[in-house]
C-alpha positions as CSV (number, residue, x, y, z in Angstrom):
1,M,20.9,22.7,3.0
2,D,20.5,19.0,3.6
3,F,17.1,18.4,5.3
4,T,17.2,14.6,5.2
5,L,17.1,12.7,8.5
6,E,20.4,11.1,8.0
7,P,23.1,11.0,5.2
8,Y,23.0,8.4,2.5
9,S,26.1,6.3,1.9
10,E,28.0,6.7,-1.3
11,E,27.1,3.1,-2.1
12,M,23.3,3.8,-1.8
13,L,23.6,7.0,-3.9
14,A,25.6,5.1,-6.5
15,A,23.0,2.3,-6.6
16,G,20.3,4.9,-7.2
17,K,22.3,6.6,-9.9
18,N,23.0,3.3,-11.7
19,L,19.4,2.2,-11.6
20,F,18.1,5.4,-13.2
21,A,21.0,5.5,-15.7
22,G,18.8,2.9,-17.6
23,K,15.7,3.8,-19.5
24,T,12.3,4.2,-17.8
25,A,9.4,3.6,-20.1
26,F,5.6,4.0,-19.8
27,V,4.0,0.6,-19.7
28,L,0.3,1.1,-19.4
29,G,-2.5,3.0,-17.8
30,V,-4.9,1.1,-15.6
31,A,-8.5,2.4,-15.3
32,Q,-10.0,-0.9,-14.0
33,L,-8.9,-3.5,-11.5
34,N,-8.8,-6.3,-14.1
35,Q,-6.2,-4.3,-16.0
36,L,-3.6,-4.5,-13.3
37,P,-0.5,-6.2,-14.7
38,V,0.7,-9.6,-13.6
39,T,4.4,-9.1,-12.7
40,E,7.1,-10.3,-10.4
41,L,8.7,-6.9,-10.2
42,N,8.4,-4.8,-7.1
43,E,6.3,-1.7,-7.3
44,I,6.7,1.8,-5.8
45,A,3.6,4.0,-5.8
46,F,3.5,7.8,-5.8
47,A,0.4,9.2,-4.0
48,G,-0.6,12.7,-3.0
49,R,-3.1,15.5,-3.3
50,S,-3.9,16.8,-6.7
51,N,-1.3,19.2,-8.1
52,V,1.3,18.2,-5.4
53,G,3.9,17.5,-8.1
54,K,3.8,13.7,-8.5
55,S,4.4,13.7,-12.3
56,S,7.2,16.3,-12.0
57,L,8.9,14.3,-9.3
58,I,8.7,11.1,-11.4
59,N,10.2,12.9,-14.3
60,A,13.0,14.3,-12.1
61,V,13.8,11.0,-10.5
62,T,13.9,9.2,-13.9
63,G,15.7,12.0,-15.6
64,Q,13.1,12.0,-18.4
65,K,11.3,15.3,-18.6
66,G,8.3,14.2,-20.7
67,L,7.8,10.8,-19.2
68,A,4.9,11.5,-16.8
69,K,2.5,14.1,-18.2
70,T,2.4,17.2,-16.0
71,S,-0.5,19.7,-15.9
72,N,-1.5,22.8,-14.0
73,T,-5.0,21.4,-14.0
74,P,-5.7,19.5,-10.7
75,G,-7.1,16.0,-11.3
76,R,-5.4,15.5,-14.7
77,T,-4.1,12.0,-13.8
78,Q,-7.2,9.8,-14.0
79,Q,-5.7,6.3,-13.9
80,L,-2.8,4.3,-12.4
81,N,0.1,4.9,-14.8
82,Y,2.8,2.3,-14.8
83,F,6.4,2.9,-15.7
84,N,9.2,0.3,-16.0
85,T,12.7,1.3,-14.9
86,A,15.4,-0.8,-16.6
87,G,13.3,-4.0,-16.2
88,K,14.1,-3.9,-12.4
89,I,11.2,-2.0,-10.7
90,L,7.8,-0.5,-11.6
91,L,6.8,3.0,-10.7
92,V,3.1,3.7,-10.3
93,D,1.7,7.2,-10.6
94,L,-1.6,7.2,-8.7
95,P,-4.5,9.7,-9.4
96,G,-4.3,12.7,-7.1
97,Y,-6.7,12.7,-4.2
98,G,-8.7,15.5,-2.6
99,Y,-9.8,17.2,-5.8
100,A,-11.1,16.0,-9.2
101,Q,-12.6,18.0,-12.0
102,A,-14.9,15.2,-13.0
103,P,-18.4,13.7,-12.4
104,Q,-18.9,12.3,-8.9
105,A,-19.4,8.8,-10.2
106,M,-16.1,8.9,-11.9
107,V,-14.3,10.2,-8.8
108,K,-15.8,7.4,-6.7
109,Q,-14.5,4.9,-9.4
110,W,-11.0,6.3,-9.1
111,Q,-11.1,6.2,-5.3
112,K,-12.2,2.5,-5.3
113,L,-9.5,1.7,-7.8
114,I,-6.8,3.4,-5.7
115,L,-8.0,1.9,-2.4
116,T,-8.3,-1.7,-3.8
117,Y,-4.8,-1.4,-5.4
118,L,-3.2,-0.2,-2.2
119,Q,-4.9,-2.8,0.0
120,G,-4.3,-5.8,-2.2
121,R,-1.1,-5.4,-4.2
122,V,1.4,-7.9,-2.7
123,N,4.4,-6.7,-4.6
124,L,3.8,-3.1,-3.6
125,K,6.9,-2.4,-1.5
126,R,6.4,1.3,-0.6
127,V,4.1,4.2,-1.2
128,F,5.7,7.6,-1.4
129,V,3.1,10.0,0.0
130,L,3.9,13.5,-1.4
131,I,3.2,16.5,0.7
132,D,3.4,20.1,-0.6
133,A,6.0,21.7,1.7
134,R,4.1,25.0,1.6
135,H,1.0,23.5,3.1
136,G,2.1,20.5,5.2
137,I,0.0,17.5,6.1
138,K,-3.7,18.1,5.6
139,K,-6.8,16.1,6.8
140,V,-7.1,14.4,3.4
141,D,-3.4,13.2,3.7
142,E,-4.1,11.9,7.2
143,E,-7.1,9.9,5.8
144,I,-4.8,8.2,3.3
145,M,-2.2,7.5,6.0
146,D,-4.9,6.0,8.2
147,M,-5.8,3.6,5.5
148,L,-2.2,2.7,4.8
149,D,-1.6,2.1,8.6
150,K,-4.7,-0.1,8.8
151,T,-3.6,-2.2,5.8
152,A,0.1,-2.3,6.9
153,V,1.4,-0.8,3.6
154,T,4.7,0.9,4.3
155,Y,4.8,4.5,3.2
156,Q,7.3,7.4,3.2
157,I,6.6,11.1,3.3
158,V,8.2,13.2,0.6
159,L,8.0,16.9,0.8
160,T,7.7,18.6,-2.6
161,K,8.3,22.2,-3.8
162,T,10.7,23.0,-1.0
163,D,12.3,25.6,-3.3
164,K,9.1,27.7,-2.9
165,I,9.8,28.4,0.8
166,T,12.7,29.4,3.0
167,D,15.2,27.0,4.6
168,A,13.8,27.9,8.0
169,A,10.2,27.1,6.8
170,V,11.4,23.7,5.4
171,E,13.0,22.9,8.8
172,R,9.7,23.7,10.5
173,V,7.5,21.6,8.2
174,M,10.0,18.7,8.4
175,A,9.8,18.9,12.2
176,D,6.0,19.1,12.1
177,T,5.8,16.2,9.7
178,K,8.1,13.9,11.7
179,A,6.0,14.7,14.9
180,K,2.8,13.8,13.1
181,I,4.0,10.4,11.8
182,A,6.0,9.4,14.9
183,K,3.4,7.0,16.2
184,R,2.0,5.8,12.9
185,P,2.9,2.1,12.5
186,A,3.3,1.9,8.8
187,A,5.2,5.2,8.3
188,Y,8.8,5.0,7.3
189,V,11.0,7.1,9.6
190,Q,12.9,8.9,6.9
191,V,11.3,12.1,5.5
192,L,12.6,13.4,2.3
193,A,12.7,17.1,1.2
194,T,12.6,17.6,-2.6
195,S,12.3,20.0,-5.4
196,S,11.8,18.8,-8.9
197,E,12.6,22.2,-10.3
198,K,15.9,22.7,-8.4
199,N,16.8,18.9,-8.3
200,I,16.8,18.9,-4.5
201,G,16.6,15.5,-2.8
202,I,16.4,13.6,-6.2
203,E,19.6,11.6,-5.6
204,E,18.2,10.5,-2.2
205,M,14.9,9.5,-3.8
206,R,16.8,7.3,-6.3
207,A,18.8,5.7,-3.5
208,E,15.6,4.8,-1.6
209,I,14.0,3.3,-4.7
210,A,17.1,1.3,-5.6
211,S,17.1,-0.1,-2.1
212,L,13.7,-1.7,-2.9
213,V,14.7,-3.4,-6.2
């Protein structure tokens, strides 16, 4: 079933397919602000609670299974990981928020890095905020969205792991998500439902990213 808000045109889907027909390569991992690359390319960031499926979604979108390292251990991603797609756009995998198996001082360092990046990166065109479809929007997600609203960084909600629940449950969480973001000033209206495992919504994700190149 198609849970997207509106259909994507054949042209948009083709643009997404063509963009990711090229190679996506890991560029660098950023652990400190002075390591952020100087670039003219637009950036798309992937944010979400730990273990929400960011790395799996990046691998599915790029069509490269081992590109972003996945793990069953929450908090595995501990830096901003940059990926270059065909020399046309940069994908940024942010550390998961809401959990970290690390000393508190290190957790605070990651949080500062993420917040400063989101607030000050002029070529950041959109943040995909990933929400586990089984759990919906949680308080920690709302805190990130509050910050994005305050700093006027456009973000789009992406539901992950939709294959783990029924179609009726997906429809309910979609409706609830749209209601919760309806009055948020920086939230993009379109909500995407995806499954990296079943390849659901991946073409639409590619189309969205291609529109920002």
